[in-house]
N, C-alpha and C positions, 0 to 999 in steps of 0.2 A: 273377393270372396262371394259376394252376392251373385256374381255371374256364374260361378261354379255351382253354387247351390241351385240356381235356377235351371241350369242344364241338367243337373242330377235329378231334380224334381220332374222335369219334363220327360226324361227318359224312363224314370220309374213309373210315371203316370201312363206312358205309352205301353209299358209292359202290363200294367193292370188293365188297360183298355183292351189289349190283345186277349187277355185271359177271359174277360167278361163279355166282350162284344164280338169277337171273331173277326170277320172280314171288315175292311175299311174302304179307303178311297179307290175308285177305279183308276187303273193306269194301263197304258199300252204295254203289251208283252215286250220284254227286252231280250237282246241277244245274250247268250251265256258263254261268251268266250269262244275258244276254238271248237268248231263243230256245232255251234249253236245256230238257231234260226229265229228270225222275227216272224211270228205266225200271222201278224196283221190283224189280230183280234184284240178285243178289250177284255181283260181279266180283272178280278178284284182281289189283289193280294192283301194279306195281313201285314202288320208291321214286322219287319225283319230286324231283330236286335243284332247289334254288331258284336262279333266275337273275335278274340285274339287267340290263336293256337300257337303257344310258345314252343320253341324247339325242345325236343326230348332230351333230358339229361340222362346220363348213363354211367354205370360202373365200368371198370376196365374190361375191355374185350367185347363191348356191346355197341361200339360206334356205328357199325354198318347197320345193325338191327335198329338202332335208334333213328337213323336217317330214314329208313324204310317206314318205321312206325309213324314218324312225323308226317311224311308225305301221304300215307294212307288216311290218317286222321283228318288232315286238312281237306283232302279230296272228298272223303265221306261226308263231312259236315257241310261242305259247300254243296254237294249233290243232294243233300237232304232238303235244300231250298227252305230251310228254317232260319238261316243266319246270314248276315252280311260279314264275310270273313275279311278282317282287316289285315293289311300288310303291316309288318313291324318296321318302324322307321330305323334307319341305321344308327341314329343318335341315341336310341333307347338302350340302356344297360339292363340286362336280364339277370345279373347276379343278385343273390340275396333274396329276401322275401318279396312277395308281390307289392309293387308300388301302386296301390289302388287309386290314389289321387291322380297320378300321372296317366294311368289308363283311362280314368274317367274323363280327364281333360281331352284325351285323344278320341273320345267318342265311344269307347268300348262299354258294353253292358256285361259281357261275360269274358272271363279269362280261363283258358284251359291249359293247365300245366301237367306234365307227365314225366315219369322217370322209369328207367329199367335197372333192376338190381337182382341179386340172387337171394332167394328166400333163405333165412337163417337155418343152418343145419342141413341144407339140401343143395342140389345142383340145378334146381328149377328156376329159370328166369321169371321174374314177375314184372308186369307192366302195371304201374300205379298211375291212375288217371284222377286228376283233381279239378273240380269245377269251382271257380271263384265267382262270386257275385260282386262285380266291380262297383255297381251303383251303391250297394249297402256295405261294401268293404268287408266281406267275410268269405270263409270257405263254405261253400254250399254242400258239396258232396265229394266223396273220395271212395274209390274202389280199386282193388288189385285184381289183375287177370293173369292166369298162367299163360306163358308165352312159349310156344314151340320154337325150336331152332329155325333160323331164317330160311334154310333150304328145305324145310318140310312143308308139305302141301297145306297144312292147316294154319300156317303162320298168318297169312292175310286174313283168313276168316276170323281168327282170334282177335285181330285188331278191329275188324269190322264190328264184332260184338261190343267192343269197348266204345266205338263210335255210336252205336245204337243206344247204349246206356246213357251217353251224354244227351242224345236227343230226348230220351225218355225223361231224364232229370228235368230238362228245361220245359218240355211241352206236355209231358204225360202221355204222349202217343208213341206208337211203335216206330222205330227207325227202319230203314230199308237197306242198310249196308250189308248185313249178314244174310243175304239172299242170293239166289242164282236165277238166271234166265235161261230157259231151254228154247232152242229154235231149230227149224229145219233149214239146212243148207243144201242147195242143189249143186251138183258137181258138173264138170264139163262134159262127162260122158253120158249125161242124162239121168244118172242115178242121184241119190240124195242120202244125207246122213244127219244125225242130230249133233248139236253143239251145245255145251253148257258153259256159261259165262257168268262171272261175278257181276253184281249190279253196277260196278264202276267200270266195266268193260275189260277187266284184267282176268288172268287165270283161265284162259280159254282151253277147253278140253273136248276132244271128239268123243262122242258116246257111241260105241259100236253096237250095231243091231244085227249085223251079219246078213242083211238082205239088200236087194237092189234099190228099193224105194221105201221111204219112211215118212210119216205124216203126223201132225197134231200132237206134239208132246204135251203132257198135262201132269203137274205135280199133285200129289195127294195132300190132304189138309195138314198132315204132320211133316210134310216134305221128305218122308222116308222112301217114297215110291214114285216112280215115273211111269205113266201109261202112254202108249203111242200105238198107232196102227202101222202095219207094214204091208207091202205089196210085192209078191215075188215076180219072177220073170214070166210066169204063166198068167199073171193078173189076179191071183188069189190073194185075199186080204186076211190078215190076222190082227187081233187086238191083244197086245202084250202088256203085262205089268212087270216092271223091273224093280227089284228091291235095291235101293241105292246104298244101303249099308252092308248087306250080305252078298250082293251081286247075283242073287238068284232071280230067276224069271219064270213066269207062267203065262200060258196062252189062255186068255179069258174067253175068246170067241174066235171063230173063223167063218169065212163065207165069201160070197161073190162081191159084197160091198160093205165095208165097215168104216165109219167116219166119226169125227169130232168127239173123242172121249173126254169126259170130265168126271168130277167126283162129287158125290153128295157130301154134305157136311159131316156125316157120320162115317165116311170113308168107303162108301161103295162106289163102284164104277157105273157111270151112265154113258150111253153112246147111241149112235144112229146106225141102223142096219138096213140094207136094201131088201125090199120085199116086193116082188112082182112089178118092178118098174117104179115103185114108190119107195119111201124110206120111213121108218118109224123110230121113236126113241124108246130105248130099253134101259132099265135099271137092273144091274146084276142081282140075281136072287129073287126078284119080284116080277119080272116080265115087262110087257109093254107099258110105257107111261103115256105115250101119244101115238096113235096110229089112225089110219084112215086114208082117204083120197089125198094124193099129192105127197110132197116130201116134207118131213119134219126132221130137224137136225139141230146141232149146236145147242144142247141144253146147258143152262147155268142156273145154279140154285142160290136162293137167298141164304144168308148166314144161319138163320134159324131153321132152315129146311122146310119151311111151310110153303113157299112159293118157288116157282122156277120160270125162267125166261127161255124162249127157244125161237127158232126160225122155222117158218112154214110158208107154203105158197098156195093157199086155197083159192085165191083170186087169180092165180096164174103167174104171179111174180112174188119173190120172197119178201116177207115182212117179219117184224119182231112182235112176239106175243108173250103175255104173262098169264100164268094160271096157277091155281093151288095144286099142290102135289096130290091131295086127296080127291081132286076132281071138281071142276065147275066149268062154266063156259069161259073160254079163253078171251082175253082182252088184248086188242092190238094197241101197241104203244108207239109204233113208228107211223109216219105219215104215208098214206096211200092215196094216190090219184090215178084212176085208170086211164086218164088221158096223157099221163107223163110217165117217164121212167123214174119210179120212186123206190127202187129196190132197197131193202135193208137186210143186214145179215150179221151173224156172229155176235149175239149179245153176251155180255159178261157182267155178272152182278158184283157190285163193289163189296169188299169184305166188311165195310161199315154198314152195308144194307141200304144206303140212302140213294144210290145212283146206279143206273145200268148204262154201260157203254156199248156201242155197236158201230158198225160201219154202214153208210148209206150213200146213195147217189145224191150229189149236190152239183148242179150245173153239169151233169153227165160225168162227174168224176166221183170216185169213192172217197169219202172223208169220214173222220171220226166224230161221233156225236155222243153226248150223254143226256140222260133223261131221268126224271123221278120214276119210281116203279109204277106209278099210276098214269104215266104218260105226259105229265105236265113238266114245264120248265125245260124244254128241249134246248140244248146248247150245241152249237157247232164249234169244235175244238181245233180243227186243222183246215188249211186252205192250200196245201201244197201237194203236187203230184197226185198219185192214187194211194190213199192211206187206208189201211185195213188191219184186221187181226188184232184188235186191242186186247190187252190183258192188264189187270190191276196189280199194283204193288200192295203189300200187306198194310200200308198206311192208308189206303183208300183215297189217295190224292194223286199219286203218280200212275201213269199208264205207259206201257211199252207197246209199240205198234210197228208195222212194216209200211214202207212208203216207196213207191216207184215213180221216178221222174226222169228228166233228161240226163241226170247224173248217174242213174242206175238204181239198184235196189238197196235200200238202207233200212236199218232198224233204229228207231228213235225212242227216247224216253222223254215224256212230257209231264211237267208239273201242272195239273189242271187248275191250281189256285193262282199261279202267277203267269202261266203261259211260257215259262222258260223250258226250252227243249235242248237236248244234247244227243249226239250220235252215239249209238252203242256199237254198231258194225256198219261198214261201208265197203264198196268194191267187190261184193259177193252177191250171190243169188240167195238171199236170206228171207225167211218169212215164218209165219205161224208161231210167233214167240209166246211163251208162257212164263209168268213171273211166279217164283216159288213163295211159299210162306217163309217166315224166319227159320233158318236152318239150325237144328239142334247141334250141340257140340259133338264132334266126331264124325259129322257127315261131310 
């Protein structure tokens, strides 16, 4: 009995330590199963509590849906990088109420149970998800979610939202499952199109733009709109805003060169436009934000809208700068050495506001870095191939980026806290990924 109590106390203390102290002992990044990579860097992960995801129970007629829900939940919670998902031993009996003492002995901290039934007096399936605190032996939270039919497009996203609720219950932070990633895919004939993919790599959809070439997709802050630039066969550029709910589109700007659209926190479009051999940054409705000699592009705004990061080349090679929106002298936050190739590009501000990610040359190869907004605490995150185009997940800890190496062009997702990485797409000519905010119901 004393051994069980000691184990219980240790794991309860570990949970408390995680909540109060954040990050813990440095470890080397581990491989994440199929499609994972050992980045060869040292990260500082927090304690990962062990979770059991029990098979979904179900009413008559929902067996296939229950199997799909169980697989989605397990994958989402694994990909959240917040839990150590435990396998269920064959010897364990799952019938009846949860056996907290048994799960506790097996090392679990959390137990997730779920069931599918029909709401009384309706034909609407309900997915009920219950989170059990194994250490203290009680039901922590429970919530029901309306579940579309298995063959409808919103089925997977509805389960993703349930997964994110579990993450929020345990950590207090946003989950990343109910999101999508937009990217540019080049075709064999030299043209390109946009692709939308759920964060777990499933539900891939081609997004039609009706033109020969398309670049730089960017989700709006409420995930209801997608901006991108197009180039027709004559070389003419357009900046387009597509409403993902209604399907309507509008042309925001057109010209000889339009690049790197993004959004201000209050939902206005910012982008770079070519002017007389240079480029300047423009915010829709307010005019130029940065202009002058050389090229300025790739703006990205702090969550409060007070600051923005961007790429410029006043010394003759691109570097990353930070400046107040209301105007003051810009501060370079990337490393510049005129005797070396120290190019830096494509800054993206974390939704938490605490880090800026960008790509820069390291040993003559493009890699992903993060840095504090004041330029301190610079961290190299990747060491493989040519890695570029970072974009933050809404949780502010995961990044999606593109990488080109001897195996081809690949889109990766990286947990910046543990170094765990997984492949999103491979075997295609993919790049310029953008990670959406959490998607609202019906999107």
